RORODO-81910 format. One record per residue (C-alpha): residue number from 1; residue in three letters; z, x negated, y. Coordinates in nm, 2 decimals, m for minus. Example, Ala and Ser with C-alpha at 12.3 -4.5 7.8 and 13.67 -1.06 7.14 Angstrom:
1|ALA|0.78|m1.23|m0.45 $
2|SER|0.71|m1.37|m0.11 $
END
This chain:
1|UNK|0.58|m0.70|2.46 $
2|UNK|0.43|m0.36|2.28 $
3|UNK|0.57|m0.09|2.44 $
4|UNK|0.42|0.19|2.27 $
5|UNK|0.45|0.03|1.92 $
6|UNK|0.24|m0.01|1.60 $
7|UNK|0.21|0.17|1.29 $
8|UNK|0.14|0.10|0.91 $
9|UNK|0.08|0.41|0.70 $
10|UNK|0.15|0.31|0.31 $
11|UNK|0.03|0.60|0.07 $
12|UNK|0.17|0.54|m0.28 $
13|UNK|m0.04|0.82|m0.44 $
14|UNK|m0.36|0.65|m0.35 $
15|UNK|m0.41|0.34|m0.63 $
16|UNK|m0.69|0.15|m0.53 $
17|UNK|m0.76|0.04|m0.84 $
18|UNK|m0.73|m0.33|m0.80 $
19|UNK|m0.51|m0.66|m0.86 $
20|UNK|m0.41|m0.96|m0.70 $
21|UNK|m0.71|m1.15|m0.56 $
22|UNK|m0.82|m1.43|m0.74 $
23|UNK|m0.71|m1.70|m0.50 $
24|UNK|m0.60|m2.06|m0.49 $
25|UNK|m0.65|m2.40|m0.32 $
26|UNK|m0.92|m2.66|m0.22 $
27|UNK|m0.78|m3.03|m0.33 $
28|UNK|m0.43|m3.01|m0.20 $
29|UNK|m0.28|m3.33|m0.37 $
30|UNK|m0.37|m3.69|m0.43 $
31|UNK|m0.22|m3.77|m0.83 $
32|UNK|m0.06|m4.04|m0.95 $
33|UNK|0.01|m4.05|m1.32 $
34|UNK|0.33|m4.16|m1.41 $
35|UNK|0.51|m3.98|m1.11 $
36|UNK|0.73|m3.71|m1.14 $
37|UNK|0.60|m3.38|m1.03 $
38|UNK|0.86|m3.12|m1.15 $
39|UNK|0.97|m2.99|m0.83 $
40|UNK|0.64|m2.96|m0.70 $
41|UNK|0.48|m2.80|m1.05 $
42|UNK|0.74|m2.54|m0.99 $
43|UNK|0.67|m2.45|m0.66 $
44|UNK|0.28|m2.43|m0.67 $
45|UNK|0.32|m2.26|m1.06 $
46|UNK|0.52|m1.98|m0.85 $
47|UNK|0.24|m1.93|m0.64 $
48|UNK|0.02|m1.81|m0.99 $
49|UNK|m0.31|m2.01|m0.85 $
50|UNK|m0.58|m1.84|m1.04 $
51|UNK|m0.84|m2.03|m0.85 $
52|UNK|m0.87|m2.41|m0.77 $
53|UNK|m1.16|m2.59|m0.61 $
54|UNK|m1.18|m2.96|m0.69 $
55|UNK|m1.40|m3.28|m0.74 $
56|UNK|m1.32|m3.64|m0.81 $
57|UNK|m1.20|m3.72|m0.51 $
58|UNK|m0.79|m3.77|m0.53 $
59|UNK|m0.81|m3.71|m0.96 $
60|UNK|m0.70|m3.36|m0.83 $
61|UNK|m0.77|m3.25|m1.18 $
62|UNK|m0.54|m3.46|m1.33 $
63|UNK|m0.24|m3.29|m1.13 $
64|UNK|m0.40|m2.93|m1.21 $
65|UNK|m0.52|m2.97|m1.56 $
66|UNK|m0.33|m3.27|m1.70 $
67|UNK|m0.01|m3.23|m1.52 $
68|UNK|0.03|m2.88|m1.46 $
69|UNK|m0.18|m2.74|m1.70 $
70|UNK|m0.23|m2.46|m1.51 $
71|UNK|m0.53|m2.34|m1.66 $
72|UNK|m0.34|m2.32|m1.99 $
73|UNK|m0.01|m2.13|m1.80 $
74|UNK|m0.16|m1.93|m1.54 $
75|UNK|m0.52|m1.90|m1.64 $
76|UNK|m0.61|m2.14|m1.35 $
77|UNK|m0.99|m2.16|m1.34 $
78|UNK|m1.12|m2.48|m1.21 $
79|UNK|m1.44|m2.49|m0.99 $
80|UNK|m1.58|m2.82|m0.99 $
81|UNK|m1.80|m2.95|m0.68 $
82|UNK|m2.07|m3.21|m0.70 $
83|UNK|m2.19|m3.28|m0.37 $
84|UNK|m1.85|m3.43|m0.31 $
85|UNK|m1.95|m3.69|m0.59 $
86|UNK|m2.29|m3.77|m0.36 $
87|UNK|m2.10|m3.76|m0.06 $
88|UNK|m1.84|m4.02|m0.21 $
89|UNK|m2.10|m4.26|m0.30 $
90|UNK|m2.35|m4.20|m0.01 $
91|UNK|m2.11|m4.08|0.26 $
92|UNK|m2.13|m3.77|0.48 $
93|UNK|m2.38|m3.82|0.74 $
94|UNK|m2.69|m3.76|0.55 $
95|UNK|m3.01|m3.78|0.70 $
96|UNK|m3.39|m3.84|0.59 $
97|UNK|m3.58|m4.08|0.81 $
98|UNK|m3.89|m4.24|0.82 $
99|UNK|m3.68|m4.58|0.90 $
100|UNK|m3.38|m4.66|0.77 $
101|UNK|m3.11|m4.94|0.83 $
102|UNK|m3.05|m5.16|0.54 $
103|UNK|m2.70|m5.10|0.49 $
104|UNK|m2.72|m4.73|0.60 $
105|UNK|m2.64|m4.53|0.28 $
106|UNK|m2.66|m4.19|0.40 $
107|UNK|m2.99|m4.28|0.52 $
108|UNK|m3.29|m4.15|0.33 $
109|UNK|m3.68|m4.29|0.39 $
110|UNK|m3.79|m3.97|0.24 $
111|UNK|m3.68|m3.65|0.03 $
112|UNK|m3.81|m3.77|m0.27 $
113|UNK|m3.59|m4.07|m0.23 $
114|UNK|m3.27|m3.83|m0.14 $
115|UNK|m3.40|m3.60|m0.43 $
116|UNK|m3.38|m3.91|m0.68 $
117|UNK|m3.05|m4.05|m0.54 $
118|UNK|m2.91|m3.67|m0.57 $
119|UNK|m3.00|m3.61|m0.91 $
120|UNK|m2.88|m3.92|m1.08 $
121|UNK|m2.53|m3.80|m0.92 $
122|UNK|m2.59|m3.47|m1.09 $
123|UNK|m2.70|m3.65|m1.43 $
124|UNK|m2.39|m3.88|m1.45 $
125|UNK|m2.16|m3.58|m1.33 $
126|UNK|m2.27|m3.37|m1.63 $
127|UNK|m2.24|m3.69|m1.86 $
128|UNK|m1.90|m3.71|m1.75 $
129|UNK|m1.81|m3.33|m1.82 $
130|UNK|m1.95|m3.40|m2.16 $
131|UNK|m1.81|m3.70|m2.26 $
132|UNK|m1.48|m3.62|m2.11 $
133|UNK|m1.46|m3.21|m2.25 $
134|UNK|m1.34|m3.15|m1.90 $
135|UNK|m1.21|m2.78|m1.81 $
136|UNK|m1.48|m2.65|m1.56 $
137|UNK|m1.50|m2.25|m1.52 $
138|UNK|m1.75|m2.32|m1.24 $
139|UNK|m2.00|m2.55|m1.11 $
140|UNK|m2.03|m2.55|m0.74 $
141|UNK|m2.36|m2.72|m0.61 $
142|UNK|m2.29|m2.78|m0.25 $
143|UNK|m2.01|m2.88|m0.01 $
144|UNK|m2.13|m2.74|0.36 $
145|UNK|m2.50|m2.81|0.34 $
146|UNK|m2.52|m2.77|0.68 $
147|UNK|m2.16|m2.98|0.79 $
148|UNK|m2.12|m3.04|1.17 $
149|UNK|m2.45|m2.91|1.33 $
150|UNK|m2.47|m2.58|1.14 $
151|UNK|m2.82|m2.69|1.04 $
152|UNK|m2.90|m2.79|0.73 $
153|UNK|m2.99|m3.17|0.61 $
154|UNK|m3.30|m3.06|0.46 $
155|UNK|m3.51|m2.79|0.52 $
156|UNK|m3.47|m2.45|0.37 $
157|UNK|m3.71|m2.49|0.11 $
158|UNK|m3.60|m2.83|0.02 $
159|UNK|m3.24|m2.68|m0.04 $
160|UNK|m3.39|m2.44|m0.23 $
161|UNK|m3.57|m2.73|m0.42 $
162|UNK|m3.30|m2.91|m0.45 $
163|UNK|m3.07|m2.63|m0.61 $
164|UNK|m3.34|m2.55|m0.84 $
165|UNK|m3.35|m2.91|m0.99 $
166|UNK|m2.94|m2.91|m1.04 $
167|UNK|m2.96|m2.56|m1.17 $
168|UNK|m3.22|m2.65|m1.43 $
169|UNK|m3.03|m3.00|m1.53 $
170|UNK|m2.70|m2.83|m1.56 $
171|UNK|m2.85|m2.53|m1.77 $
172|UNK|m3.02|m2.81|m1.98 $
173|UNK|m2.69|m2.94|m2.07 $
174|UNK|m2.45|m2.66|m2.02 $
175|UNK|m2.64|m2.30|m2.05 $
176|UNK|m2.36|m2.11|m2.03 $
177|UNK|m2.22|m2.29|m1.71 $
178|UNK|m2.14|m2.06|m1.41 $
179|UNK|m2.31|m2.20|m1.11 $
180|UNK|m2.17|m2.13|m0.78 $
181|UNK|m2.40|m2.20|m0.40 $
182|UNK|m2.46|m2.25|m0.13 $
183|UNK|m2.10|m2.29|0.00 $
184|UNK|m2.23|m2.28|0.38 $
185|UNK|m1.97|m2.41|0.66 $
186|UNK|m1.99|m2.03|0.81 $
187|UNK|m2.17|m1.70|0.72 $
188|UNK|m2.51|m1.73|0.78 $
189|UNK|m2.69|m1.41|0.72 $
190|UNK|m3.03|m1.52|0.72 $
191|UNK|m3.01|m1.85|0.56 $
192|UNK|m2.75|m1.68|0.28 $
193|UNK|m3.05|m1.39|0.24 $
194|UNK|m3.35|m1.65|0.22 $
195|UNK|m3.13|m1.86|m0.09 $
196|UNK|m3.09|m1.53|m0.27 $
197|UNK|m3.46|m1.47|m0.22 $
198|UNK|m3.55|m1.83|m0.33 $
199|UNK|m3.32|m1.78|m0.66 $
200|UNK|m3.48|m1.42|m0.76 $
201|UNK|m3.84|m1.54|m0.69 $
202|UNK|m3.77|m1.85|m0.92 $
203|UNK|m3.57|m1.63|m1.21 $
204|UNK|m3.28|m1.87|m1.13 $
205|UNK|m2.91|m1.75|m1.26 $
206|UNK|m2.67|m1.77|m0.98 $
207|UNK|m2.35|m1.66|m1.11 $
208|UNK|m2.13|m1.68|m0.78 $
209|UNK|m2.27|m1.68|m0.38 $
210|UNK|m2.05|m1.86|m0.19 $
211|UNK|m1.95|m1.92|0.17 $
212|UNK|m1.68|m2.00|0.43 $
213|UNK|m1.49|m1.79|0.66 $
214|UNK|m1.32|m1.95|0.96 $
215|UNK|m1.37|m1.68|1.20 $
216|UNK|m1.14|m1.41|1.22 $
217|UNK|m0.99|m1.23|0.91 $
218|UNK|m1.12|m0.91|0.99 $
219|UNK|m1.48|m0.99|0.99 $
220|UNK|m1.47|m1.03|0.58 $
221|UNK|m1.55|m0.73|0.46 $
222|UNK|m1.86|m0.66|0.70 $
223|UNK|m2.01|m0.98|0.59 $
224|UNK|m1.96|m0.93|0.23 $
225|UNK|m2.05|m0.58|0.25 $
226|UNK|m2.39|m0.69|0.40 $
227|UNK|m2.46|m0.96|0.15 $
228|UNK|m2.39|m0.71|m0.18 $
229|UNK|m2.63|m0.46|0.00 $
230|UNK|m2.90|m0.73|0.02 $
231|UNK|m2.84|m0.80|m0.32 $
232|UNK|m2.92|m0.47|m0.46 $
233|UNK|m3.27|m0.54|m0.31 $
234|UNK|m3.32|m0.80|m0.53 $
235|UNK|m3.31|m0.69|m0.89 $
236|UNK|m3.37|m0.99|m1.04 $
237|UNK|m3.04|m1.13|m0.92 $
238|UNK|m2.85|m0.89|m1.11 $
239|UNK|m2.97|m1.03|m1.48 $
240|UNK|m2.77|m0.98|m1.65 $
241|UNK|m2.49|m0.99|m1.38 $
242|UNK|m2.49|m0.98|m1.01 $
243|UNK|m2.36|m1.27|m0.83 $
244|UNK|m2.00|m1.27|m0.76 $
245|UNK|m1.88|m1.35|m0.43 $
246|UNK|m1.67|m1.65|m0.37 $
247|UNK|m1.53|m1.78|m0.03 $
248|UNK|m1.42|m2.07|m0.13 $
249|UNK|m1.30|m2.20|0.20 $
250|UNK|m1.12|m1.96|0.43 $
251|UNK|m0.86|m1.99|0.76 $
252|UNK|m0.94|m2.22|1.01 $
253|UNK|m0.74|m2.52|1.15 $
254|UNK|m0.59|m2.36|1.46 $
255|UNK|m0.43|m2.06|1.19 $
256|UNK|m0.37|m2.30|0.96 $
257|UNK|0.05|m2.29|0.93 $
258|UNK|0.04|m1.95|1.10 $
259|UNK|0.23|m1.68|0.81 $
260|UNK|0.08|m1.36|1.01 $
261|UNK|m0.26|m1.48|0.96 $
262|UNK|m0.20|m1.57|0.61 $
263|UNK|m0.11|m1.23|0.57 $
264|UNK|m0.44|m1.11|0.78 $
265|UNK|m0.64|m1.33|0.54 $
266|UNK|m0.49|m1.19|0.19 $
267|UNK|m0.57|m0.81|0.30 $
268|UNK|m0.90|m0.84|0.42 $
269|UNK|m1.04|m1.07|0.17 $
270|UNK|m0.85|m0.80|m0.09 $
271|UNK|m1.00|m0.51|0.12 $
272|UNK|m1.38|m0.66|0.11 $
273|UNK|m1.31|m0.72|m0.26 $
274|UNK|m1.38|m1.11|m0.33 $
275|UNK|m1.39|m1.24|m0.62 $
276|UNK|m1.27|m1.59|m0.59 $
277|UNK|m1.11|m1.71|m0.24 $
278|UNK|m0.94|m2.07|m0.18 $
279|UNK|m0.76|m2.17|0.13 $
280|UNK|m0.92|m2.45|0.34 $
281|UNK|m0.75|m2.77|0.39 $
282|UNK|m0.76|m3.01|0.71 $
283|UNK|m0.70|m3.34|0.84 $
284|UNK|m0.45|m3.32|1.13 $
285|UNK|m0.44|m3.47|1.42 $
286|UNK|m0.15|m3.70|1.32 $
287|UNK|m0.31|m3.84|1.08 $
288|UNK|m0.19|m3.64|0.82 $
289|UNK|m0.40|m3.42|0.56 $
290|UNK|m0.30|m3.13|0.41 $
291|UNK|m0.59|m3.20|0.15 $
292|UNK|m0.41|m3.47|m0.02 $
293|UNK|m0.06|m3.36|0.03 $
294|UNK|0.06|m3.06|0.16 $
295|UNK|m0.13|m2.79|m0.02 $
296|UNK|m0.35|m2.65|0.24 $
297|UNK|m0.01|m2.62|0.43 $
298|UNK|0.21|m2.45|0.21 $
299|UNK|0.38|m2.76|0.17 $
300|UNK|0.54|m3.08|0.37 $
301|UNK|0.34|m3.43|0.31 $
302|UNK|0.64|m3.43|0.03 $
303|UNK|0.47|m3.19|m0.18 $
304|UNK|0.84|m3.02|m0.24 $
305|UNK|0.95|m2.88|0.09 $
306|UNK|0.83|m2.53|0.13 $
307|UNK|0.65|m2.48|0.48 $
308|UNK|0.70|m2.11|0.61 $
309|UNK|0.35|m1.99|0.50 $
310|UNK|0.44|m2.08|0.17 $
311|UNK|0.70|m1.80|0.14 $
312|UNK|0.41|m1.57|0.25 $
313|UNK|0.18|m1.65|m0.07 $
314|UNK|0.52|m1.66|m0.31 $
315|UNK|0.59|m1.30|m0.19 $
316|UNK|0.22|m1.24|m0.25 $
317|UNK|0.22|m1.36|m0.57 $
318|UNK|0.53|m1.13|m0.65 $
319|UNK|0.33|m0.84|m0.62 $
320|UNK|0.30|m0.72|m0.98 $
321|UNK|0.17|m0.38|m1.05 $
322|UNK|m0.13|m0.17|m0.88 $
323|UNK|m0.21|m0.22|m0.53 $
324|UNK|m0.20|0.10|m0.32 $
325|UNK|m0.39|0.22|m0.01 $
326|UNK|m0.24|0.10|0.38 $
327|UNK|m0.39|0.15|0.69 $
328|UNK|m0.28|0.03|1.03 $
329|UNK|m0.32|0.13|1.39 $
330|UNK|m0.43|m0.18|1.47 $
331|UNK|m0.65|m0.42|1.28 $
332|UNK|m0.43|m0.72|1.32 $
333|UNK|m0.12|m0.59|1.18 $
334|UNK|m0.19|m0.52|0.84 $
335|UNK|0.04|m0.48|0.54 $
336|UNK|m0.05|m0.51|0.16 $
337|UNK|0.14|m0.28|m0.09 $
338|UNK|0.25|m0.26|m0.45 $
339|UNK|0.39|0.00|m0.68 $
340|UNK|0.59|m0.16|m1.03 $
341|UNK|0.59|0.16|m1.20 $
342|UNK|0.82|0.00|m1.49 $
343|UNK|1.11|m0.10|m1.20 $
344|UNK|1.01|0.20|m0.96 $
345|UNK|0.95|m0.06|m0.69 $
346|UNK|0.75|m0.09|m0.39 $
347|UNK|0.65|m0.42|m0.26 $
348|UNK|0.52|m0.46|0.11 $
349|UNK|0.38|m0.78|0.26 $
350|UNK|0.29|m0.74|0.64 $
351|UNK|0.17|m0.96|0.91 $
352|UNK|0.11|m0.97|1.30 $
353|UNK|m0.18|m1.20|1.39 $
354|UNK|m0.42|m1.28|1.68 $
355|UNK|m0.20|m1.11|1.97 $
356|UNK|m0.19|m1.35|2.22 $
357|UNK|0.20|m1.38|2.12 $
358|UNK|0.24|m1.03|2.20 $
359|UNK|0.59|m0.86|2.02 $
360|UNK|0.73|m0.50|1.96 $
361|UNK|0.84|m0.23|1.75 $
362|UNK|0.63|m0.16|1.40 $
363|UNK|0.67|0.13|1.19 $
364|UNK|0.58|0.14|0.85 $
365|UNK|0.55|0.50|0.70 $
366|UNK|0.58|0.51|0.31 $
367|UNK|0.39|0.85|0.28 $
368|UNK|0.33|1.07|m0.06 $
369|UNK|0.65|0.88|m0.25 $
370|UNK|0.64|0.91|m0.59 $
371|UNK|1.00|0.92|m0.70 $
372|UNK|1.23|1.25|m0.67 $
373|UNK|1.49|1.06|m0.47 $
374|UNK|1.69|1.13|m0.14 $
375|UNK|1.74|0.73|m0.04 $
376|UNK|1.56|0.42|m0.12 $
377|UNK|1.74|0.06|m0.04 $
378|UNK|1.51|m0.17|0.15 $
379|UNK|1.53|m0.48|0.13 $
380|UNK|1.32|m0.69|0.44 $
381|UNK|1.28|m1.06|0.46 $
382|UNK|1.14|m1.22|0.79 $
383|UNK|0.93|m1.53|0.74 $
384|UNK|0.92|m1.66|1.09 $
385|UNK|0.60|m1.81|1.27 $
386|UNK|0.57|m2.18|1.28 $
387|UNK|0.28|m2.22|1.51 $
388|UNK|0.06|m2.50|1.45 $
389|UNK|0.39|m2.69|1.38 $
390|UNK|0.44|m2.88|1.05 $
391|UNK|0.79|m2.72|1.02 $
392|UNK|0.97|m2.72|0.69 $
393|UNK|1.15|m2.41|0.55 $
394|UNK|1.33|m2.53|0.23 $
395|UNK|1.42|m2.11|0.18 $
396|UNK|1.44|m1.81|0.35 $
397|UNK|1.71|m1.63|0.55 $
398|UNK|1.88|m1.37|0.32 $
399|UNK|1.71|m1.02|0.35 $
400|UNK|1.85|m0.74|0.56 $
401|UNK|1.95|m0.46|0.37 $
402|UNK|1.86|m0.09|0.46 $
403|UNK|1.96|0.27|0.33 $
404|UNK|1.66|0.47|0.40 $
405|UNK|1.68|0.85|0.37 $
406|UNK|1.34|1.00|0.20 $
407|UNK|1.27|1.33|0.37 $
408|UNK|0.95|1.56|0.22 $
409|UNK|0.80|1.21|m0.02 $
410|UNK|0.82|1.00|0.30 $
411|UNK|1.03|0.75|0.49 $
412|UNK|1.00|0.47|0.77 $
413|UNK|1.08|0.09|0.76 $
414|UNK|1.11|0.01|1.14 $
415|UNK|1.07|m0.35|1.23 $
416|UNK|1.23|m0.36|1.63 $
417|UNK|1.06|m0.67|1.75 $
418|UNK|0.79|m0.79|1.49 $
419|UNK|0.65|m1.10|1.64 $
420|UNK|0.31|m1.20|1.65 $
421|UNK|0.27|m1.48|1.40 $
422|UNK|0.54|m1.36|1.17 $
423|UNK|0.51|m1.20|0.81 $
424|UNK|0.77|m0.97|0.65 $
425|UNK|0.84|m0.90|0.28 $
426|UNK|1.01|m0.60|0.16 $
427|UNK|1.12|m0.50|m0.14 $
428|UNK|1.20|m0.11|m0.16 $
429|UNK|1.41|0.05|m0.49 $
430|UNK|1.57|0.35|m0.53 $
431|UNK|1.86|0.40|m0.38 $
432|UNK|2.01|0.76|m0.44 $
433|UNK|2.33|0.90|m0.61 $
434|UNK|2.38|0.80|m0.97 $
435|UNK|2.30|1.18|m1.07 $
436|UNK|1.98|1.15|m0.88 $
437|UNK|1.87|0.82|m1.07 $
438|UNK|1.96|0.97|m1.43 $
439|UNK|1.71|1.25|m1.35 $
440|UNK|1.39|1.04|m1.26 $
END
C-alpha cells in the first residue's frame, strides 16, 4: 500500500500540438471467407486502428481490407511484411552453413544461395502486389532478422546488401512505395546506426526506421530521441524526408493483458513522438495465440468477447480533441488527457503499472481549467486488472459520478485505491448551475 499517495498534474492550457498515435495491430486473426464477422468488425472499428502490420499468414489482409474495409472507412494504413513470406517457405531457423542436410529447407550452403532464394520471394511478392492491385501503404522488409539469439542470421554487411537488393527491386516496380526496415527484435542502437549509415552511403531511400520494444514503456522516449539525434548527423537520410520511426511491435508477453501497462505504452509512445506503433501478438502457453484470434490481447479467442485491455484502447480511441500536458510524480503512474472544445469536455485515461502490486491513493489534479464554472461532473470508470489471465469482460461496470468543486481554475479527482495494473477512464463535463452554463 502506498501511504503517501501519488499525483498526476494535467495542465489544460498546455496544448501539446499532437493528435492520437497512429497505432494498431500485428496479424490478429485468421480470416475465413464466408463467416459472419459483423460483431468483430464493430468491436475493432470502435478502436479506430490507423495501422495494421500483416503478411500472407492467415489472410489477415482479407479481413482488414476486404471484409472490414478499414482503409476505406478509417484510413487504416497497411504495412506488408516481406520476410514473413520467406519464413513461410523456408522456416524461421535460417542458417548459412557449408554443409546442409537434404531436407533442411532453412539451411543455405552459401550467402549467394540464400540471397537468390530471398530475391525470388521478393519478386514473387511484388508480382502478386501488382497483379492483385493490393492496398499496401508500407513494405516492411524484415521481421526480426536477429530473432532468437539477438544475433543476425547474416553479417551486418550482408544484411545491408539484402536490404539494398530488396530496395532496388521494389523501387523498380513501385518507385513510390514506402519502405520500412530493419524491424529488429529490440532496440539495438549500434546495429540501427550502422544500418542507417549504410542506407546513407548507398543513397537509398528509407521511409521508416523500425524496431520492437519489449522492455519497459518508459524507456521508449530515450531510445527514439537517440536515433533521431543520430539521423541528424546523416543528411542524406533526410532527402527528401527524414525516416519515420515505427515501433512495429511493442509490449512483451508478460504484460500482454494488463490494462495499466496498456496505458503506459500508449503514454510513452505518444511522448516519444513515434509515427506508427503496433501491439505485438503472442503464442500463449495453453496453445492459444493472440496472433490468429483475440486481436493482440483485446478479445477472447471467439473474436467477439472483449478483455479488460480492450476497454483501454476503446477509451483511447474516444479521446478526440487536442492532447494536453500531463506530468506524474512516478514514471509508472501516468495519464493521457485531451480537451474537446466543442463539448467543453476533458477526457483522461490513467494507468498504473510495474509497481509490484502496490496500491494507494492517486490524485489527478487538473490545473488551468479554461471554463468559468464553479463545478464539474466527473464520470470515473474503472478498468480492472486481469493479470496474465485471459479474462472476459463484455462490459465495464457503470461509472462512478462525482460533482467536484472548481477553485482557482483547478480541481482534483482522487482515486483512493488505485491498484497496480488497473486503468481508469474519466470524462469531465461542466456541472455548474444553468445560469453559469449559459454564461460559458
